C-alpha positions as YAML, in Angstrom:
chain: A
units: angstrom
residues:
- id: 1
  name: UNK
  ca: [96.83, 99.06, 99.13]
- id: 2
  name: UNK
  ca: [97.58, 95.83, 100.96]
- id: 3
  name: UNK
  ca: [100.68, 95.48, 103.13]
- id: 4
  name: UNK
  ca: [102.27, 92.33, 104.47]
- id: 5
  name: UNK
  ca: [104.05, 91.93, 107.78]
- id: 6
  name: UNK
  ca: [106.39, 89.26, 109.09]
- id: 7
  name: UNK
  ca: [105.82, 88.36, 112.73]
- id: 8
  name: UNK
  ca: [108.55, 87.22, 115.07]
- id: 9
  name: UNK
  ca: [106.04, 84.99, 116.79]
- id: 10
  name: UNK
  ca: [102.91, 83.45, 115.37]
- id: 11
  name: UNK
  ca: [99.74, 85.45, 116.12]
- id: 12
  name: UNK
  ca: [97.12, 83.77, 118.30]
- id: 13
  name: UNK
  ca: [94.90, 81.24, 116.59]
- id: 14
  name: UNK
  ca: [91.47, 82.65, 115.68]
- id: 15
  name: UNK
  ca: [88.59, 81.53, 117.83]
- id: 16
  name: UNK
  ca: [86.71, 78.62, 116.28]
- id: 17
  name: UNK
  ca: [83.72, 79.55, 114.15]
- id: 18
  name: UNK
  ca: [80.32, 79.22, 115.85]
- id: 19
  name: UNK
  ca: [79.02, 75.69, 115.59]
- id: 20
  name: UNK
  ca: [75.72, 76.97, 114.21]
- id: 21
  name: UNK
  ca: [77.44, 77.98, 110.96]
- id: 22
  name: UNK
  ca: [79.00, 74.66, 110.13]
- id: 23
  name: UNK
  ca: [78.09, 71.01, 110.25]
- id: 24
  name: UNK
  ca: [80.57, 68.45, 111.55]
- id: 25
  name: UNK
  ca: [81.26, 65.46, 109.29]
- id: 26
  name: UNK
  ca: [78.84, 62.67, 110.02]
- id: 27
  name: UNK
  ca: [80.01, 59.21, 111.06]
- id: 28
  name: UNK
  ca: [78.66, 56.79, 108.47]
- id: 29
  name: UNK
  ca: [78.05, 53.10, 108.87]
- id: 30
  name: UNK
  ca: [80.34, 50.79, 106.93]
- id: 31
  name: UNK
  ca: [77.42, 49.24, 105.04]
- id: 32
  name: UNK
  ca: [77.03, 49.85, 101.27]
- id: 33
  name: UNK
  ca: [75.27, 53.12, 100.49]
- id: 34
  name: UNK
  ca: [74.85, 55.77, 97.83]
- id: 35
  name: UNK
  ca: [77.49, 58.47, 98.33]
- id: 36
  name: UNK
  ca: [75.87, 61.85, 98.76]
- id: 37
  name: UNK
  ca: [77.23, 64.53, 96.43]
- id: 38
  name: UNK
  ca: [76.63, 68.24, 96.22]
- id: 39
  name: UNK
  ca: [75.18, 69.68, 93.04]
- id: 40
  name: UNK
  ca: [76.56, 73.18, 92.56]
- id: 41
  name: UNK
  ca: [75.99, 75.99, 90.10]
- id: 42
  name: UNK
  ca: [78.85, 78.52, 89.98]
- id: 43
  name: UNK
  ca: [79.82, 81.83, 88.43]
- id: 44
  name: UNK
  ca: [82.72, 84.22, 88.89]
- id: 45
  name: UNK
  ca: [83.99, 87.59, 87.71]
- id: 46
  name: UNK
  ca: [86.86, 90.01, 88.19]
- id: 47
  name: UNK
  ca: [87.33, 93.71, 87.53]
- id: 48
  name: UNK
  ca: [90.34, 96.03, 88.01]
- id: 49
  name: UNK
  ca: [88.21, 98.59, 89.85]
- id: 50
  name: UNK
  ca: [88.26, 102.35, 89.33]
- id: 51
  name: UNK
  ca: [91.77, 103.23, 90.48]
- id: 52
  name: UNK
  ca: [94.24, 100.53, 89.46]
- id: 53
  name: UNK
  ca: [95.34, 100.05, 85.86]
- id: 54
  name: UNK
  ca: [96.23, 96.36, 86.31]
- id: 55
  name: UNK
  ca: [94.39, 93.47, 87.91]
- id: 56
  name: UNK
  ca: [96.44, 91.36, 90.34]
- id: 57
  name: UNK
  ca: [93.51, 89.11, 91.29]
- id: 58
  name: UNK
  ca: [92.80, 85.66, 89.89]
- id: 59
  name: UNK
  ca: [89.93, 83.22, 90.26]
- id: 60
  name: UNK
  ca: [89.12, 79.66, 89.24]
- id: 61
  name: UNK
  ca: [85.93, 77.74, 88.48]
- id: 62
  name: UNK
  ca: [86.74, 74.05, 88.03]
- id: 63
  name: UNK
  ca: [83.47, 72.07, 88.36]
- id: 64
  name: UNK
  ca: [85.13, 68.83, 87.20]
- id: 65
  name: UNK
  ca: [87.29, 68.96, 90.35]
- id: 66
  name: UNK
  ca: [84.66, 70.60, 92.54]
- id: 67
  name: UNK
  ca: [87.20, 73.40, 93.11]
- id: 68
  name: UNK
  ca: [86.61, 77.16, 93.26]
- id: 69
  name: UNK
  ca: [89.25, 79.78, 94.17]
- id: 70
  name: UNK
  ca: [89.77, 83.53, 94.63]
- id: 71
  name: UNK
  ca: [93.29, 84.98, 95.02]
- id: 72
  name: UNK
  ca: [94.24, 88.63, 95.64]
- id: 73
  name: UNK
  ca: [97.86, 89.26, 94.67]
- id: 74
  name: UNK
  ca: [100.18, 91.89, 96.10]
- id: 75
  name: UNK
  ca: [103.60, 93.20, 95.13]
- id: 76
  name: UNK
  ca: [105.06, 95.81, 92.82]
- id: 77
  name: UNK
  ca: [105.59, 95.69, 89.04]
- id: 78
  name: UNK
  ca: [102.78, 93.18, 88.47]
- id: 79
  name: UNK
  ca: [104.42, 90.69, 90.84]
- id: 80
  name: UNK
  ca: [101.11, 90.26, 92.66]
- id: 81
  name: UNK
  ca: [99.50, 89.13, 89.42]
- id: 82
  name: UNK
  ca: [102.15, 86.40, 89.11]
- id: 83
  name: UNK
  ca: [101.75, 85.35, 92.75]
- id: 84
  name: UNK
  ca: [97.99, 84.95, 92.50]
- id: 85
  name: UNK
  ca: [98.26, 83.04, 89.21]
- id: 86
  name: UNK
  ca: [100.94, 80.68, 90.56]
- id: 87
  name: UNK
  ca: [98.88, 80.02, 93.69]
- id: 88
  name: UNK
  ca: [95.66, 79.28, 91.79]
- id: 89
  name: UNK
  ca: [97.41, 77.03, 89.26]
- id: 90
  name: UNK
  ca: [99.26, 75.15, 92.00]
- id: 91
  name: UNK
  ca: [96.15, 74.42, 94.06]
- id: 92
  name: UNK
  ca: [94.38, 73.19, 90.95]
- id: 93
  name: UNK
  ca: [97.32, 70.96, 90.04]
- id: 94
  name: UNK
  ca: [97.55, 69.38, 93.51]
- id: 95
  name: UNK
  ca: [93.80, 68.72, 93.71]
- id: 96
  name: UNK
  ca: [93.76, 67.24, 90.20]
- id: 97
  name: UNK
  ca: [96.67, 64.94, 91.08]
- id: 98
  name: UNK
  ca: [94.72, 63.61, 94.07]
- id: 99
  name: UNK
  ca: [92.28, 62.06, 91.57]
- id: 100
  name: UNK
  ca: [89.21, 62.49, 93.77]
- id: 101
  name: UNK
  ca: [90.86, 61.23, 96.97]
- id: 102
  name: UNK
  ca: [90.58, 64.61, 98.68]
- id: 103
  name: UNK
  ca: [90.05, 65.90, 102.18]
- id: 104
  name: UNK
  ca: [91.04, 68.81, 104.39]
- id: 105
  name: UNK
  ca: [94.67, 67.65, 104.44]
- id: 106
  name: UNK
  ca: [94.75, 67.64, 100.64]
- id: 107
  name: UNK
  ca: [93.61, 71.24, 100.38]
- id: 108
  name: UNK
  ca: [95.99, 72.38, 103.12]
- id: 109
  name: UNK
  ca: [98.85, 70.62, 101.30]
- id: 110
  name: UNK
  ca: [97.85, 72.39, 98.10]
- id: 111
  name: UNK
  ca: [98.05, 75.76, 99.87]
- id: 112
  name: UNK
  ca: [101.44, 74.83, 101.32]
- id: 113
  name: UNK
  ca: [102.77, 73.86, 97.89]
- id: 114
  name: UNK
  ca: [101.45, 77.15, 96.49]
- id: 115
  name: UNK
  ca: [103.33, 78.96, 99.26]
- id: 116
  name: UNK
  ca: [106.58, 77.18, 98.38]
- id: 117
  name: UNK
  ca: [106.26, 77.90, 94.66]
- id: 118
  name: UNK
  ca: [105.52, 81.59, 95.13]
- id: 119
  name: UNK
  ca: [108.46, 81.94, 97.50]
- id: 120
  name: UNK
  ca: [110.76, 80.04, 95.14]
- id: 121
  name: UNK
  ca: [109.73, 82.22, 92.19]
- id: 122
  name: UNK
  ca: [110.39, 85.38, 94.19]
- id: 123
  name: UNK
  ca: [113.79, 84.02, 95.21]
- id: 124
  name: UNK
  ca: [114.72, 83.16, 91.61]
- id: 125
  name: UNK
  ca: [113.56, 86.44, 90.07]
- id: 126
  name: UNK
  ca: [114.57, 89.71, 91.82]
- id: 127
  name: UNK
  ca: [111.75, 91.56, 90.05]
- id: 128
  name: UNK
  ca: [109.28, 89.35, 91.94]
- id: 129
  name: UNK
  ca: [110.77, 89.92, 95.38]
- id: 130
  name: UNK
  ca: [108.15, 90.69, 98.02]
- id: 131
  name: UNK
  ca: [105.22, 89.30, 96.07]
- id: 132
  name: UNK
  ca: [102.44, 87.35, 97.76]
- id: 133
  name: UNK
  ca: [98.75, 86.63, 97.59]
- id: 134
  name: UNK
  ca: [95.73, 85.89, 99.69]
- id: 135
  name: UNK
  ca: [93.90, 82.67, 98.88]
- id: 136
  name: UNK
  ca: [90.41, 81.37, 99.60]
- id: 137
  name: UNK
  ca: [89.13, 78.13, 98.10]
- id: 138
  name: UNK
  ca: [86.07, 75.90, 98.27]
- id: 139
  name: UNK
  ca: [86.30, 72.18, 97.52]
- id: 140
  name: UNK
  ca: [83.43, 69.72, 97.17]
- id: 141
  name: UNK
  ca: [83.76, 66.63, 99.35]
- id: 142
  name: UNK
  ca: [80.75, 64.35, 98.92]
- id: 143
  name: UNK
  ca: [77.79, 66.18, 100.43]
- id: 144
  name: UNK
  ca: [79.99, 68.77, 102.11]
- id: 145
  name: UNK
  ca: [81.94, 71.85, 101.10]
- id: 146
  name: UNK
  ca: [85.41, 72.47, 102.52]
- id: 147
  name: UNK
  ca: [86.58, 76.10, 102.63]
- id: 148
  name: UNK
  ca: [90.22, 77.05, 103.25]
- id: 149
  name: UNK
  ca: [91.70, 80.52, 103.53]
- id: 150
  name: UNK
  ca: [94.93, 82.45, 104.01]
- id: 151
  name: UNK
  ca: [94.89, 86.24, 104.32]
- id: 152
  name: UNK
  ca: [91.82, 88.44, 104.11]
- id: 153
  name: UNK
  ca: [89.94, 87.20, 101.06]
- id: 154
  name: UNK
  ca: [86.68, 85.95, 102.51]
- id: 155
  name: UNK
  ca: [83.98, 83.34, 102.32]
- id: 156
  name: UNK
  ca: [80.34, 84.06, 103.22]
- id: 157
  name: UNK
  ca: [77.37, 81.72, 103.53]
- id: 158
  name: UNK
  ca: [73.92, 82.96, 102.51]
- id: 159
  name: UNK
  ca: [71.30, 80.52, 103.80]
- id: 160
  name: UNK
  ca: [67.70, 80.83, 105.02]
- id: 161
  name: UNK
  ca: [67.72, 84.60, 104.44]
- id: 162
  name: UNK
  ca: [70.84, 85.23, 106.55]
- id: 163
  name: UNK
  ca: [74.39, 86.17, 105.54]
- id: 164
  name: UNK
  ca: [77.09, 84.68, 107.79]
- id: 165
  name: UNK
  ca: [80.89, 84.88, 107.60]
- id: 166
  name: UNK
  ca: [82.64, 81.57, 107.00]
- id: 167
  name: UNK
  ca: [86.27, 82.69, 107.19]
- id: 168
  name: UNK
  ca: [88.22, 84.86, 109.62]
- id: 169
  name: UNK
  ca: [90.61, 87.49, 108.28]
- id: 170
  name: UNK
  ca: [94.29, 86.92, 108.97]
- id: 171
  name: UNK
  ca: [94.91, 90.62, 109.40]
- id: 172
  name: UNK
  ca: [96.24, 93.00, 112.02]
- id: 173
  name: UNK
  ca: [92.78, 94.50, 112.43]
- id: 174
  name: UNK
  ca: [91.13, 91.16, 113.16]
- id: 175
  name: UNK
  ca: [93.84, 89.31, 115.05]
- id: 176
  name: UNK
  ca: [95.46, 92.16, 116.96]
- id: 177
  name: UNK
  ca: [93.39, 95.37, 116.87]
- id: 178
  name: UNK
  ca: [90.10, 93.81, 117.92]
- id: 179
  name: UNK
  ca: [91.79, 91.79, 120.66]
- id: 180
  name: UNK
  ca: [93.27, 95.01, 122.00]
- id: 181
  name: UNK
  ca: [89.70, 96.30, 122.34]
- id: 182
  name: UNK
  ca: [89.90, 98.98, 119.64]
- id: 183
  name: UNK
  ca: [86.45, 100.04, 118.42]
- id: 184
  name: UNK
  ca: [85.39, 99.58, 114.79]
- id: 185
  name: UNK
  ca: [85.61, 103.30, 113.93]
- id: 186
  name: UNK
  ca: [89.22, 103.42, 115.15]
- id: 187
  name: UNK
  ca: [90.09, 100.28, 113.21]
- id: 188
  name: UNK
  ca: [88.76, 101.77, 109.97]
- id: 189
  name: UNK
  ca: [91.36, 104.57, 110.12]
- id: 190
  name: UNK
  ca: [94.19, 102.80, 111.95]
- id: 191
  name: UNK
  ca: [97.59, 102.96, 110.16]
- id: 192
  name: UNK
  ca: [97.86, 99.14, 110.42]
- id: 193
  name: UNK
  ca: [94.45, 98.53, 108.83]
- id: 194
  name: UNK
  ca: [95.93, 97.18, 105.56]
- id: 195
  name: UNK
  ca: [98.45, 94.84, 107.21]
- id: 196
  name: UNK
  ca: [98.05, 91.08, 106.80]
- id: 197
  name: UNK
  ca: [99.38, 88.66, 109.42]
- id: 198
  name: UNK
  ca: [99.53, 85.79, 106.91]
- id: 199
  name: UNK
  ca: [99.74, 85.45, 103.12]
- id: 200
  name: UNK
  ca: [100.90, 82.96, 100.51]
- id: 201
  name: UNK
  ca: [104.55, 83.60, 99.59]
- id: 202
  name: UNK
  ca: [105.59, 85.52, 102.70]
- id: 203
  name: UNK
  ca: [106.96, 82.91, 105.12]
- id: 204
  name: UNK
  ca: [107.85, 79.22, 105.29]
- id: 205
  name: UNK
  ca: [105.49, 78.96, 108.23]
- id: 206
  name: UNK
  ca: [101.95, 79.01, 106.84]
- id: 207
  name: UNK
  ca: [98.73, 78.95, 108.85]
- id: 208
  name: UNK
  ca: [95.77, 77.71, 106.78]
- id: 209
  name: UNK
  ca: [92.29, 78.05, 108.27]
- id: 210
  name: UNK
  ca: [89.75, 75.41, 107.22]
- id: 211
  name: UNK
  ca: [85.98, 75.22, 107.64]
- id: 212
  name: UNK
  ca: [83.45, 72.52, 106.72]
- id: 213
  name: UNK
  ca: [79.89, 73.31, 105.59]
- id: 214
  name: UNK
  ca: [76.91, 71.23, 104.60]
- id: 215
  name: UNK
  ca: [74.83, 73.76, 102.64]
- id: 216
  name: UNK
  ca: [71.15, 73.10, 102.10]
- id: 217
  name: UNK
  ca: [69.53, 73.33, 98.66]
- id: 218
  name: UNK
  ca: [69.37, 76.98, 97.62]
- id: 219
  name: UNK
  ca: [72.19, 78.09, 99.92]
- id: 220
  name: UNK
  ca: [74.91, 80.26, 98.35]
- id: 221
  name: UNK
  ca: [78.60, 80.65, 99.14]
- id: 222
  name: UNK
  ca: [80.40, 83.86, 98.19]
- id: 223
  name: UNK
  ca: [84.20, 83.88, 97.87]
- id: 224
  name: UNK
  ca: [85.64, 87.37, 97.35]
- id: 225
  name: UNK
  ca: [88.66, 89.63, 97.59]
- id: 226
  name: UNK
  ca: [88.67, 92.70, 99.83]
- id: 227
  name: UNK
  ca: [88.06, 94.80, 96.75]
- id: 228
  name: UNK
  ca: [84.47, 93.67, 97.23]
- id: 229
  name: UNK
  ca: [83.95, 92.94, 100.93]
- id: 230
  name: UNK
  ca: [86.05, 95.91, 102.02]
- id: 231
  name: UNK
  ca: [84.07, 98.33, 99.87]
- id: 232
  name: UNK
  ca: [80.48, 97.15, 99.34]
- id: 233
  name: UNK
  ca: [78.37, 96.84, 102.49]
- id: 234
  name: UNK
  ca: [77.27, 93.49, 103.89]
- id: 235
  name: UNK
  ca: [73.67, 94.59, 103.30]
- id: 236
  name: UNK
  ca: [74.53, 94.93, 99.61]
- id: 237
  name: UNK
  ca: [76.09, 91.45, 99.58]
- id: 238
  name: UNK
  ca: [73.03, 89.99, 101.31]
- id: 239
  name: UNK
  ca: [70.45, 91.77, 99.15]
- id: 240
  name: UNK
  ca: [72.23, 90.76, 95.94]
- id: 241
  name: UNK
  ca: [72.50, 87.11, 96.95]
- id: 242
  name: UNK
  ca: [68.83, 87.18, 98.01]
- id: 243
  name: UNK
  ca: [67.73, 88.43, 94.59]
- id: 244
  name: UNK
  ca: [66.32, 86.20, 91.86]
- id: 245
  name: UNK
  ca: [69.03, 87.23, 89.37]
- id: 246
  name: UNK
  ca: [71.12, 84.51, 87.71]
- id: 247
  name: UNK
  ca: [74.53, 84.00, 89.34]
- id: 248
  name: UNK
  ca: [76.44, 85.75, 86.56]
- id: 249
  name: UNK
  ca: [74.18, 88.80, 86.90]
- id: 250
  name: UNK
  ca: [74.72, 88.80, 90.68]
- id: 251
  name: UNK
  ca: [78.47, 88.89, 90.08]
- id: 252
  name: UNK
  ca: [78.12, 91.93, 87.84]
- id: 253
  name: UNK
  ca: [75.75, 93.63, 90.30]
- id: 254
  name: UNK
  ca: [78.29, 93.25, 93.11]
- id: 255
  name: UNK
  ca: [81.15, 94.52, 90.95]
- id: 256
  name: UNK
  ca: [79.03, 97.54, 90.01]
- id: 257
  name: UNK
  ca: [78.26, 98.15, 93.69]
- id: 258
  name: UNK
  ca: [81.98, 98.18, 94.61]
- id: 259
  name: UNK
  ca: [82.77, 100.46, 91.67]
- id: 260
  name: UNK
  ca: [79.96, 102.81, 92.69]
- id: 261
  name: UNK
  ca: [81.72, 103.23, 96.04]
- id: 262
  name: UNK
  ca: [84.99, 104.19, 94.38]
- id: 263
  name: UNK
  ca: [86.40, 100.78, 93.41]
- id: 264
  name: UNK
  ca: [89.79, 101.48, 95.05]
- id: 265
  name: UNK
  ca: [91.07, 97.92, 94.56]
- id: 266
  name: UNK
  ca: [90.68, 95.00, 92.18]
- id: 267
  name: UNK
  ca: [87.29, 93.30, 92.64]
- id: 268
  name: UNK
  ca: [86.97, 89.51, 92.35]
- id: 269
  name: UNK
  ca: [84.28, 87.08, 93.40]
- id: 270
  name: UNK
  ca: [82.91, 83.59, 92.92]
- id: 271
  name: UNK
  ca: [79.34, 82.63, 93.82]
- id: 272
  name: UNK
  ca: [78.34, 79.00, 94.41]
- id: 273
  name: UNK
  ca: [74.76, 77.82, 94.74]
- id: 274
  name: UNK
  ca: [73.76, 74.42, 96.11]
- id: 275
  name: UNK
  ca: [71.04, 72.87, 93.94]
...
């Protein structure tokens, strides 16, 4: 179960990601040149898990836009399913309308518009009150990959045999519990462990985290809901990405791994591979 919380004051900004994980945009000379572009193979999958009868997650593979998304909805009476669908469709619509003229501000604006639409829908329909969704997206920008996130759906980079986190969870555990010095064993059983500090559809004030990568050929990016990363071990994620299986088979292997550990939540993932 995922719980949302409204904060009277904004939580502290996460520490910036280590510079070794991400490459800063290069300054290019104004002379004519061939624009570098990523070549990406992608696959995605979703599964309700072993406990829940409905699936409130959504994902998107849109190679024509260079856009890939995972959303983990929350809210009663299938409201979470609506929230995640609205968010995914809105981000796609905003990016498509930009007609290739995209950057970090474009993706942040798309998240903000998704937030407005989910909130408006909940306001118009009492049965949708309290719905929200996490959102993590990857967008191709020339030779780089922009990742944006809200909530605790995650992005990981697998490159040169190492698995590294891209995103930081916007959760009580990550932004409050760890800063209070609580150890990992205590955090795993803490009553606030399911609380998010930020989600799409919860507040007018939205904090979108963005990260820029320049993946090398063969590198993989995993976007996933906490039905995967909160259940399967990071060793399982790493070993599966390291395997020679096709991307669609890797997706099914990871879903099976989460289900084998009880599958308490919906399981959704997208895997990207730089060619």
